[in-house]
C-alpha positions as CSV (number, residue, x, y, z in Angstrom):
1,M,141.4,128.8,39.8
2,T,144.3,126.3,39.0
3,I,145.0,125.9,42.7
4,L,141.2,125.4,43.4
5,L,141.2,122.7,40.7
6,L,144.3,120.9,42.0
7,A,143.2,120.9,45.5
8,S,139.6,119.5,44.4
9,C,141.2,116.6,42.7
10,G,143.4,115.5,45.7
11,F,146.9,116.8,44.3
12,Q,149.3,117.3,47.0
13,L,152.9,118.4,46.8
14,R,155.6,115.8,48.0
15,G,156.4,116.6,51.6
16,T,159.3,115.6,53.7
17,A,159.4,111.9,54.7
18,Q,157.4,111.3,58.1
19,T,158.5,108.1,59.8
20,G,157.8,109.0,63.2
21,I,161.2,107.9,64.3
22,R,163.4,110.6,65.8
23,A,166.7,109.0,65.2
24,M,167.5,106.3,62.7
25,H,170.7,104.8,61.5
26,V,170.5,103.7,57.7
27,S,173.2,101.4,56.2
28,S,173.5,99.7,52.8
29,V,175.6,97.7,50.5
30,P,177.9,99.6,48.2
31,G,176.6,101.5,45.2
32,S,172.8,101.6,46.4
33,G,170.8,104.3,44.5
34,V,167.9,103.6,46.9
35,F,170.1,104.2,49.8
36,T,171.0,107.6,48.7
37,D,167.3,108.5,48.1
38,I,166.2,107.3,51.5
39,R,169.0,109.5,53.3
40,R,168.2,112.4,51.2
41,A,164.6,112.0,52.0
42,L,165.3,111.6,55.8
43,A,167.7,114.6,55.7
44,T,165.0,117.0,54.9
45,G,162.5,115.7,57.5
46,P,162.2,115.5,61.3
47,T,164.1,112.2,61.5
48,R,167.6,112.7,62.4
49,L,170.2,110.5,60.9
50,V,172.8,109.1,63.4
51,P,176.2,107.7,62.5
52,T,175.7,104.4,64.6
53,P,173.1,101.7,65.1
54,A,173.5,102.1,68.9
55,E,172.5,105.7,68.9
56,A,169.3,105.0,66.9
57,E,165.6,104.0,67.7
58,A,165.7,101.9,64.4
59,H,168.2,100.7,62.2
60,L,167.1,100.5,58.4
61,R,169.4,98.1,56.3
62,I,169.5,97.9,52.7
63,L,170.6,94.3,52.2
64,G,171.0,94.3,48.3
65,E,169.9,95.9,45.3
66,G,169.7,94.6,41.9
67,R,168.9,96.0,38.4
68,E,167.7,93.9,35.5
69,K,167.0,94.5,31.8
70,T,165.3,91.8,29.8
71,V,163.5,91.6,26.4
72,A,159.7,92.1,26.9
73,T,158.4,92.0,23.3
74,I,159.9,91.0,20.2
75,T,158.4,92.2,16.6
76,G,157.3,89.7,13.9
77,T,160.8,90.2,12.1
78,G,162.4,89.0,15.5
79,R,163.8,92.5,16.8
80,V,163.4,93.6,20.1
81,Y,160.7,96.1,20.4
82,E,160.6,96.6,24.3
83,Y,162.7,95.8,27.3
84,Q,161.5,95.3,30.8
85,L,163.6,97.2,33.4
86,R,163.4,95.8,36.9
87,L,164.8,97.4,40.2
88,V,164.8,95.0,43.2
89,V,165.7,96.3,46.7
90,D,166.1,93.9,49.9
91,Y,165.9,95.6,53.2
92,E,164.9,95.1,57.0
93,M,164.6,97.1,60.0
94,L,166.1,96.5,63.1
95,A,165.7,98.0,66.6
96,P,168.2,98.0,69.7
97,G,167.2,95.4,72.4
98,R,165.2,93.3,70.1
99,E,166.0,90.1,68.5
100,I,163.4,89.9,66.2
101,P,163.4,92.5,63.2
102,V,160.8,95.1,63.2
103,I,160.6,94.6,59.5
104,A,161.8,91.0,58.5
105,P,163.9,90.8,55.2
106,T,161.6,92.1,52.8
107,R,161.8,92.7,49.0
108,A,160.6,95.6,47.1
109,E,160.2,95.7,43.4
110,A,159.7,98.2,40.6
111,R,159.3,97.5,37.0
112,R,159.0,99.8,33.9
113,L,158.7,99.0,30.1
114,I,160.7,100.8,27.7
115,T,160.6,100.7,23.9
116,Y,163.8,100.2,21.8
117,S,164.7,102.2,19.1
118,E,167.8,101.3,16.8
119,T,167.8,104.9,15.2
120,A,168.3,106.5,18.7
121,P,170.1,104.2,21.0
122,V,171.9,107.2,22.8
123,A,168.5,108.8,23.8
124,K,167.1,105.5,24.7
125,E,170.0,104.8,27.1
126,A,169.3,108.2,28.7
127,E,165.7,107.2,29.0
128,E,166.5,103.8,30.4
129,Q,168.9,105.8,33.4
130,L,165.8,108.3,34.0
131,L,163.5,105.4,34.4
132,F,165.8,103.6,36.8
133,K,166.3,106.9,38.8
134,D,162.3,107.1,38.9
135,M,162.1,103.7,40.2
136,Q,164.8,104.3,42.7
137,S,162.8,107.2,44.1
138,E,159.7,105.0,44.0
139,L,161.1,102.4,46.2
140,A,162.8,104.6,48.6
141,A,159.3,106.3,49.2
142,R,157.7,102.9,49.5
143,I,160.3,101.7,52.0
144,L,159.9,104.7,54.1
145,R,156.3,104.4,54.3
146,Q,156.7,100.7,55.3
147,V,159.2,102.0,58.0
148,A,156.2,104.7,59.1
149,I,153.7,101.9,59.5
150,A,156.2,99.5,61.4
151,R,157.0,102.3,63.7
152,R,154.0,101.5,65.9
153,E,155.8,98.2,66.9
154,L,158.6,100.5,68.3
155,S,156.2,102.1,70.8
């Protein structure tokens, strides 16, 4: 019964990343979590990761990644109530033999709000890290969908 309900509402388990590219090189600035998630997603799918751009049909470059935490809401007494977390990733996709990038330098961004509690700062720090990890996964999936769309230009 549960399976029938899930199927009828459009629920679908996450599958492997389908980019339509047989061989891809992925490079990044040091310390990029989105880069790690992209490589992990591609490693479980049909796309083969190659060590050099020369061997690849496409070269996905993570140009930069930044995290930001800003005050979003202040209470009437002047205390912080909510923070806004922001993860920004700049990327492009190149193809051998093409001067113009297949995906021009593009910025992907994810935001989350997190309430603040002076009584549980350690728990809120852990929650913040989980939210950043969730945003990394979201941006990795979004970038791979963009790669799948741009793949048509490689054909």
